[in-house]
Kinemage of the C-alpha trace (Angstrom):
@kinemage 1
@onewidth
@group {chain A} dominant
@subgroup {mainchain}
@vectorlist {calphas} color= white
{ca met a 1} P -0.039 0.082 0.115
{ca val a 2} L 1.464 3.332 -0.835
{ca leu a 3} L 0.530 6.460 1.305
{ca glu a 4} L 1.062 9.877 0.774
{ca his a 5} L 0.809 12.417 3.630
{ca gly a 6} L 1.075 16.323 3.805
{ca gly a 7} L 2.552 16.444 0.459
{ca arg a 8} L 5.703 14.423 1.471
{ca ala a 9} L 7.488 11.831 -0.855
{ca pro a 10} L 5.392 8.484 -1.226
{ca ile a 11} L 6.171 5.856 1.127
{ca val a 12} L 5.355 2.157 0.854
{ca cys a 13} L 3.577 0.899 3.904
{ca gly a 14} L 2.629 -2.754 4.584
{ca arg a 15} L 2.606 -5.400 7.119
{ca ala a 16} L 6.327 -5.761 7.054
{ca gly a 17} L 6.977 -1.919 7.848
{ca cys a 18} L 7.206 1.336 6.147
{ca ala a 19} L 9.993 2.225 3.700
{ca tyr a 20} L 10.747 4.994 1.421
{ca ala a 21} L 10.218 4.275 -2.141
{ca thr a 22} L 13.189 6.831 -3.042
{ca thr a 23} L 16.493 8.005 -1.546
{ca ala a 24} L 16.496 11.383 -2.861
{ca pro a 25} L 18.110 13.882 -0.324
{ca thr a 26} L 15.673 15.536 2.099
{ca tyr a 27} L 16.018 17.638 5.108
{ca gly a 28} L 13.575 17.548 7.923
{ca ala a 29} L 11.994 14.134 8.312
{ca tyr a 30} L 15.374 12.363 7.665
{ca gly a 31} L 18.954 13.247 8.226
{ca val a 32} L 21.149 13.037 5.279
{ca asn a 33} L 24.278 11.043 4.874
{ca arg a 34} L 26.158 10.626 1.567
{ca gly a 35} L 23.014 11.746 -0.210
{ca ile a 36} L 20.895 8.886 1.467
{ca arg a 37} L 18.020 9.574 4.007
{ca val a 38} L 18.845 8.336 7.381
{ca pro a 39} L 16.025 7.966 9.920
{ca thr a 40} L 15.743 9.823 13.202
{ca ala a 41} L 17.801 8.253 15.672
{ca ile a 42} L 15.779 6.568 18.605
{ca ala a 43} L 17.849 6.071 21.668
{ca val a 44} L 17.657 4.428 25.202
{ca thr a 45} L 20.213 4.412 27.931
{ca ser a 46} L 20.111 0.521 28.420
{ca ala a 47} L 20.488 -2.409 26.070
{ca asp a 48} L 17.888 -4.364 27.554
{ca leu a 49} L 15.346 -1.785 26.264
{ca val a 50} L 15.987 -2.709 22.809
{ca leu a 51} L 13.628 -5.474 21.748
{ca pro a 52} L 14.400 -7.566 18.591
{ca ala a 53} L 13.363 -5.993 15.374
{ca pro a 54} L 10.033 -7.462 14.206
{ca asp a 55} L 11.062 -7.140 10.506
{ca arg a 56} L 13.836 -6.243 8.127
{ca his a 57} L 12.658 -2.648 8.009
{ca thr a 58} L 12.852 -1.646 11.612
{ca pro a 59} L 16.265 0.029 12.358
{ca pro a 60} L 18.009 -0.716 15.885
{ca ala a 61} L 18.036 1.747 18.686
{ca val a 62} L 20.936 3.539 19.722
{ca val a 63} L 22.186 2.741 23.282
{ca leu a 64} L 23.698 5.884 24.893
{ca his a 65} L 26.347 5.029 27.415
{ca pro a 66} L 25.658 6.057 30.884
{ca pro a 67} L 28.119 8.062 33.057
{ca gly a 68} L 29.747 5.095 34.620
{ca gln a 69} L 30.963 3.847 31.156
{ca leu a 70} L 31.745 6.918 29.486
{ca asp a 71} L 32.969 10.350 30.593
{ca leu a 72} L 31.247 13.738 29.606
{ca ala a 73} L 33.584 14.560 26.680
{ca gly a 74} L 33.012 10.909 25.128
{ca ala a 75} L 29.294 11.395 25.602
{ca val a 76} L 29.161 14.899 23.819
{ca ala a 77} L 31.346 13.328 20.995
{ca glu a 78} L 28.931 10.244 20.790
{ca thr a 79} L 25.875 12.616 20.701
{ca ser a 80} L 27.480 14.777 18.129
{ca ala a 81} L 28.200 12.091 15.789
{ca leu a 82} L 24.580 10.743 16.156
{ca leu a 83} L 23.265 14.251 15.219
{ca glu a 84} L 25.643 14.596 12.410
{ca arg a 85} L 24.512 11.234 10.880
{ca his a 86} L 20.554 11.180 11.704
{ca gly a 87} L 19.849 14.887 11.851
{ca his a 88} L 17.664 14.480 15.144
{ca leu a 89} L 17.895 12.227 18.065
{ca val a 90} L 14.742 11.258 20.319
{ca ala a 91} L 15.797 9.531 23.420
{ca val a 92} L 13.227 7.767 25.739
{ca val a 93} L 14.446 8.838 29.119
{ca pro a 94} L 11.747 7.277 31.866
{ca pro a 95} L 11.513 9.060 35.102
{ca trp a 96} L 12.743 5.771 37.051
{ca leu a 97} L 16.154 6.016 35.257
{ca pro a 98} L 19.071 7.062 37.823
{ca ala a 99} L 19.272 10.861 38.413
{ca ala a 100} L 22.835 10.825 37.208
{ca thr a 101} L 21.955 9.264 33.800
{ca val a 102} L 19.063 11.831 33.258
{ca gln a 103} L 21.557 14.752 34.298
{ca arg a 104} L 24.048 13.580 31.825
{ca leu a 105} L 21.672 13.666 28.865
{ca arg a 106} L 20.510 17.203 29.813
{ca thr a 107} L 24.027 18.269 30.141
{ca val a 108} L 25.208 16.957 26.859
{ca arg a 109} L 22.231 18.602 25.184
{ca ala a 110} L 23.061 21.887 26.846
{ca ile a 111} L 26.747 21.652 25.998
{ca leu a 112} L 25.794 21.018 22.187
{ca glu a 113} L 23.305 24.028 22.443
{ca thr a 114} L 20.993 22.043 20.071
{ca asp a 115} L 17.339 21.842 19.724
{ca arg a 116} L 17.426 18.481 17.755
{ca ile a 117} L 17.633 16.252 20.855
{ca ala a 118} L 14.345 15.176 22.493
{ca leu a 119} L 14.408 13.770 25.962
{ca leu a 120} L 11.058 11.936 26.378
{ca asp a 121} L 10.044 10.955 29.882
{ca ile a 122} L 7.121 8.565 29.352
{ca asp a 123} L 6.353 6.932 32.552
{ca leu a 124} L 5.829 3.232 31.833
{ca pro a 125} L 7.332 0.004 33.318
{ca pro a 126} L 10.320 -1.103 31.854
{ca leu a 127} L 9.021 -3.890 29.492
{ca ala a 128} L 6.327 -1.635 28.077
{ca thr a 129} L 8.959 1.147 27.751
{ca ala a 130} L 10.759 -1.336 25.557
{ca leu a 131} L 7.747 -1.873 23.476
{ca leu a 132} L 7.152 1.837 22.945
{ca val a 133} L 10.775 2.347 21.802
{ca arg a 134} L 10.280 -0.410 19.198
{ca gln a 135} L 7.085 1.353 17.975
{ca leu a 136} L 9.123 4.468 17.607
{ca arg a 137} L 11.789 2.569 15.776
{ca gln a 138} L 9.060 1.340 13.337
{ca leu a 139} L 7.843 4.809 12.816
{ca ser a 140} L 11.260 6.291 12.279
{ca val a 141} L 11.338 4.777 8.752
{ca cys a 142} L 7.881 6.149 7.858
{ca asp a 143} L 7.553 9.644 6.428
{ca phe a 144} L 7.087 11.594 9.647
{ca ser a 145} L 9.092 14.466 10.735
{ca pro a 146} L 11.167 14.190 13.910
{ca gly a 147} L 8.751 16.370 15.692
{ca val a 148} L 5.894 14.105 15.008
{ca ile a 149} L 7.776 11.031 15.837
{ca ala a 150} L 8.758 12.549 19.346
{ca ser a 151} L 5.318 13.696 20.211
{ca ala a 152} L 3.861 10.475 18.967
{ca ala a 153} L 5.465 8.577 21.897
{ca arg a 154} L 2.816 10.091 24.381
{ca leu a 155} L 0.080 9.108 21.906
{ca leu a 156} L 1.233 5.735 21.635
{ca ser a 157} L 1.753 5.137 25.155
{ca his a 158} L -2.125 5.331 25.814
{ca tyr a 159} L -2.486 2.197 23.744
{ca ile a 160} L -0.097 0.036 25.648
{ca his a 161} L -1.485 -2.155 28.324
{ca ala a 162} L 1.228 -2.863 31.095
{ca gly a 163} L 1.342 -5.106 34.017
{ca ala a 164} L 2.843 -7.944 35.846
{ca leu a 165} L 2.136 -11.120 37.946
{ca leu a 166} L 3.776 -10.659 41.301
{ca gly a 167} L 4.549 -12.828 44.222
{ca ser a 168} L 4.196 -9.904 46.548
{ca val a 169} L 2.660 -6.488 46.544
{ca ala a 170} L 3.920 -5.704 50.080
{ca arg a 171} L 6.356 -2.999 48.854
{ca leu a 172} L 4.527 -1.967 45.740
{ca asp a 173} L 3.880 1.727 45.360
{ca arg a 174} L 3.099 2.150 41.546
{ca val a 175} L -0.340 0.873 42.052
{ca pro a 176} L -2.743 1.773 44.882
{ca val a 177} L -2.712 -1.518 47.280
{ca gly a 178} L -5.164 -2.163 49.831
{ca leu a 179} L -4.651 -3.514 53.372
{ca lys a 180} L -6.120 -6.861 52.543
{ca ala a 181} L -3.695 -7.136 49.433
{ca his a 182} L -0.971 -6.239 51.915
{ca ala a 183} L -1.908 -8.952 54.293
{ca arg a 184} L -2.316 -11.534 51.656
{ca ser a 185} L 1.330 -10.794 50.344
{ca trp a 186} L 2.609 -12.774 53.322
{ca ser a 187} L 0.675 -15.953 52.426
{ca pro a 188} L 2.850 -18.687 51.091
{ca asn a 189} L 2.505 -18.964 47.227
{ca ala a 190} L 0.496 -15.714 46.953
{ca gln a 191} L 0.249 -14.353 43.504
{ca phe a 192} L -1.318 -11.085 42.221
{ca ala a 193} L -2.254 -9.842 38.678
{ca val a 194} L -1.360 -6.142 38.528
{ca leu a 195} L -2.095 -3.696 35.722
{ca ala a 196} L -0.277 -0.591 35.959
{ca his a 197} L -1.227 1.178 32.770
{ca pro a 198} L -3.435 2.605 31.315
{ca thr a 199} L -5.705 2.123 34.476
{ca pro a 200} L -4.386 0.705 37.800
{ca his a 201} L -6.006 -2.822 38.608
{ca leu a 202} L -4.997 -5.316 41.191
{ca val a 203} L -6.491 -8.806 41.966
{ca lys a 204} L -5.511 -11.729 43.976
{ca leu a 205} L -5.179 -15.126 42.127
{ca thr a 206} L -6.446 -18.091 43.721
{ca gly a 207} L -4.648 -21.371 43.656
{ca ser a 208} L -0.917 -21.858 43.049
{ca gly a 209} L 1.556 -23.693 40.881
{ca ser a 210} L 2.977 -23.062 37.304
{ca gly a 211} L -0.383 -22.261 35.904
{ca gly a 212} L -0.939 -19.421 38.243
{ca gly a 213} L -4.518 -19.491 39.288
{ca arg a 214} L -8.068 -18.007 38.899
{ca ala a 215} L -8.766 -14.183 39.659
{ca his a 216} L -10.460 -13.711 43.138
{ca gly a 217} L -12.587 -10.754 43.807
{ca gly a 218} L -11.624 -8.250 40.954
{ca arg a 219} L -11.983 -4.931 42.624
{ca ala a 220} L -9.757 -2.503 40.907
{ca his a 221} L -7.935 -0.259 43.308
{ca gly a 222} L -7.573 3.310 42.258
{ca gly a 223} L -10.477 3.224 39.979
{ca gly a 224} L -9.626 0.501 37.411
{ca ser a 225} L -12.504 -1.331 35.776
{ca his a 226} L -13.295 -3.133 32.603
{ca gly a 227} L -13.909 -0.498 29.871
{ca ala a 228} L -16.413 -1.109 27.137
{ca gly a 229} L -15.315 -3.389 24.616
{ca ala a 230} L -12.171 -4.366 26.602
{ca his a 231} L -11.000 -8.021 26.474
{ca gly a 232} L -11.047 -9.985 29.566
{ca gly a 233} L -11.374 -13.517 30.833
{ca ser a 234} L -12.984 -14.490 34.121
{ca ala a 235} L -14.397 -11.798 36.627
{ca gly a 236} L -11.666 -9.919 38.092
{ca leu a 237} L -8.928 -10.255 35.381
{ca pro a 238} L -6.950 -7.219 34.458
{ca pro a 239} L -9.001 -5.401 31.622
{ca gly a 240} L -7.383 -5.905 28.339
{ca pro a 241} L -7.174 -3.889 25.081
{ca ala a 242} L -10.141 -3.671 22.831
{ca phe a 243} L -8.011 -3.644 19.658
{ca ala a 244} L -5.477 -6.180 18.149
{ca thr a 245} L -2.227 -6.473 19.943
{ca his a 246} L 0.737 -8.831 20.562
{ca leu a 247} L 1.578 -9.613 24.185
{ca thr a 248} L 5.215 -9.643 25.294
{ca phe a 249} L 6.261 -11.085 28.654
{ca ala a 250} L 9.393 -11.407 30.822
{ca arg a 251} L 10.003 -13.979 33.510
{ca gly a 252} L 11.648 -12.888 36.725
{ca gln a 253} L 11.894 -15.229 39.840
{ca leu a 254} L 8.213 -16.434 39.713
{ca ala a 255} L 7.568 -19.703 38.207
{ca ser a 256} L 4.297 -19.282 36.537
{ca asp a 257} L 2.665 -19.776 32.926
{ca trp a 258} L -0.472 -17.699 33.914
{ca val a 259} L 0.493 -14.756 31.471
{ca ala a 260} L 0.635 -17.128 28.305
{ca ala a 261} L -1.975 -19.617 29.489
{ca glu a 262} L -4.646 -17.497 30.996
{ca leu a 263} L -4.113 -13.897 30.329
{ca ala a 264} L -3.308 -14.015 26.640
{ca pro a 265} L -6.403 -16.121 25.698
{ca ala a 266} L -8.473 -13.742 27.754
{ca trp a 267} L -7.148 -10.823 26.068
{ca arg a 268} L -7.371 -12.359 22.526
{ca val a 269} L -3.969 -11.281 21.726
{ca gln a 270} L -2.987 -12.177 18.178
{ca gly a 271} L 0.643 -13.272 19.147
{ca val a 272} L 2.772 -13.991 22.370
{ca met a 273} L 6.406 -13.394 22.528
{ca glu a 274} L 8.861 -13.873 25.481
{ca asn a 275} L 11.950 -11.662 26.112
{ca pro a 276} L 14.507 -11.488 28.758
{ca leu a 277} L 13.403 -9.360 31.820
{ca pro a 278} L 14.789 -5.699 31.982
{ca ala a 279} L 17.206 -5.164 34.694
{ca asp a 280} L 15.117 -2.342 36.291
{ca ser a 281} L 12.079 -4.364 36.257
{ca pro a 282} L 12.426 -5.898 39.754
{ca val a 283} L 12.969 -2.418 41.365
{ca trp a 284} L 10.073 -0.954 39.486
{ca trp a 285} L 7.697 -3.762 40.669
{ca ala a 286} L 9.391 -3.731 44.103
{ca thr a 287} L 9.818 -7.798 43.921
{ca pro a 288} L 12.032 -10.059 41.940
{ca lys a 289} L 9.245 -12.632 42.078
{ca leu a 290} L 7.435 -11.519 38.795
{ca val a 291} L 6.339 -12.120 35.329
{ca glu a 292} L 6.227 -8.745 33.650
{ca phe a 293} L 3.899 -8.260 30.485
{ca ala a 294} L 2.879 -5.601 28.031
{ca ala a 295} L 0.374 -5.732 25.105
{ca ala a 296} L 0.898 -3.269 22.274
{ca ile a 297} L -0.107 -2.830 18.692
{ca pro a 298} L 2.330 -4.574 16.447
{ca asp a 299} L 1.262 -3.615 12.932
{ca pro a 300} L 3.452 -0.656 11.604
{ca ala a 301} L 0.730 0.192 9.114
{ca val a 302} L -1.700 0.551 12.039
{ca leu a 303} L 0.756 2.649 14.057
{ca tyr a 304} L 1.089 4.779 10.845
{ca gln a 305} L -2.506 5.471 10.356
{ca leu a 306} L -2.973 6.084 14.191
{ca val a 307} L -0.340 8.988 13.988
{ca ala a 308} L -1.196 10.238 10.704
{ca ser a 309} L -4.948 10.621 11.626
{ca val a 310} L -4.034 13.291 14.397
{ca arg a 311} L -3.823 16.916 13.277
{ca arg a 312} L -0.491 18.334 13.079
{ca glu a 313} L 0.562 21.761 14.442
{ca gln a 314} L 3.812 23.667 14.468
{ca cys a 315} L 5.511 24.534 17.704
{ca his a 316} L 5.390 28.185 18.459
{ca trp a 317} L 8.929 27.953 19.985
{ca cys a 318} L 11.224 25.789 18.049
{ca gly a 319} L 9.199 25.600 14.621
{ca leu a 320} L 9.075 21.836 14.616
{ca glu a 321} L 5.911 19.892 13.833
{ca leu a 322} L 3.999 18.254 16.612
{ca ile a 323} L 0.930 16.181 17.416
{ca gly a 324} L -1.019 16.568 20.678
{ca asp a 325} L -0.633 19.556 22.962
{ca arg a 326} L 3.253 19.569 23.793
{ca cys a 327} L 6.374 19.675 21.647
{ca gly a 328} L 8.397 16.640 21.915
{ca phe a 329} L 11.627 18.509 21.513
{ca cys a 330} L 11.452 21.718 23.430
{ca ala a 331} L 8.434 20.657 25.496
{ca ala a 332} L 6.733 23.872 25.069
{ca pro a 333} L 2.749 23.785 25.057
{ca leu a 334} L 0.992 23.904 21.918
{ca ala a 335} L -0.846 27.059 23.109
{ca ala a 336} L 1.539 30.011 23.217
{ca pro a 337} L 1.826 31.205 26.688
{ca pro a 338} L 0.971 34.968 27.462
{ca pro a 339} L 3.672 37.500 26.810
{ca ala a 340} L 6.080 38.123 29.452
{ca gly a 341} L 5.944 41.226 31.481
{ca asn a 342} L 8.872 42.861 29.646
{ca gly a 343} L 7.462 41.878 26.156
{ca gly a 344} L 10.151 39.440 25.618
{ca arg a 345} L 9.858 35.611 24.942
{ca thr a 346} L 9.558 33.495 28.017
{ca thr a 347} L 11.848 30.583 28.533
{ca pro a 348} L 10.642 27.218 27.195
{ca pro a 349} L 10.033 24.377 29.596
{ca ala a 350} L 12.793 22.306 28.623
{ca phe a 351} L 15.633 24.902 29.283
{ca ser a 352} L 14.282 26.505 32.256
{ca gly a 353} L 16.003 26.318 35.501
{ca ala a 354} L 13.823 23.721 36.987
{ca pro a 355} L 12.344 21.895 34.088
{ca gly a 356} L 8.878 20.334 34.543
{ca pro a 357} L 7.583 17.026 33.575
{ca arg a 358} L 7.807 16.336 29.771
{ca his a 359} L 5.893 13.758 27.689
């Protein structure tokens, strides 16, 4: 299927991915290296957030070295080379990363004095973050400008269902946990099905063993509920997506097949894949006894249509395209703020002395 959007060059988009039909030099959506278009670089700070490419069109993610592996001068040189090759850099920087890692990225951006680096602090669990990164990699070879790709991360995150099967919720603070659930955490072989995103939901599973167990109760702490049309199995299971997804899971120190054997059929997913557990997952979920899972849209053609259907705007501060209500690069809101008292321009959120949350 050949798609055209916004007067740009046609792309070939299909089940295998999106790829340009031409390699003529272009500035904006792609960087240019030796006359060939190079996709916007998608970056992470840990190799375990880079899932295998689902097809030959999806480029790899760039793994930026943390402060303990590379000094500041090396990090500046590394990032400068990426900008030289790709034109723009979109780095997914979840708020649960070490503070030193986040500060290093901000320092490098400030030293380079560039507006071509986007630092996206989308707050998802580690495995779901890796899935979002893979979706951005898929979109990076489509005909979207860097600004649209960066701001698409916030949109796509709403379509990811992320949770875990936990052996204990005694120390879990990512999802509201009631007193009964805390007490039940001390029971031998206790297991809890927890959904952290998009709506918090926690339920204790009855029974034990490799198959997990049946959901018991089903009350969603923090307002979680079964949305209209959402797939779910027996009463109390975490509410699933109402659209086609693939389910990815990763095992920790909890021996259970519940995710693949019970949750996947209940959610009617179209595919199930196992990956290694990200190193940060036990800390995020407050226990090493877990099986983390996340369901997301796998088809690049669907992702393309989802992003392309949203109206594009121009950032009033940096001039890049965006979708939604905030620029992914400079974090300026879509609506221009009121003029400063002295008539000058106000400082953009990304470069203020105390930067606020960015999405």
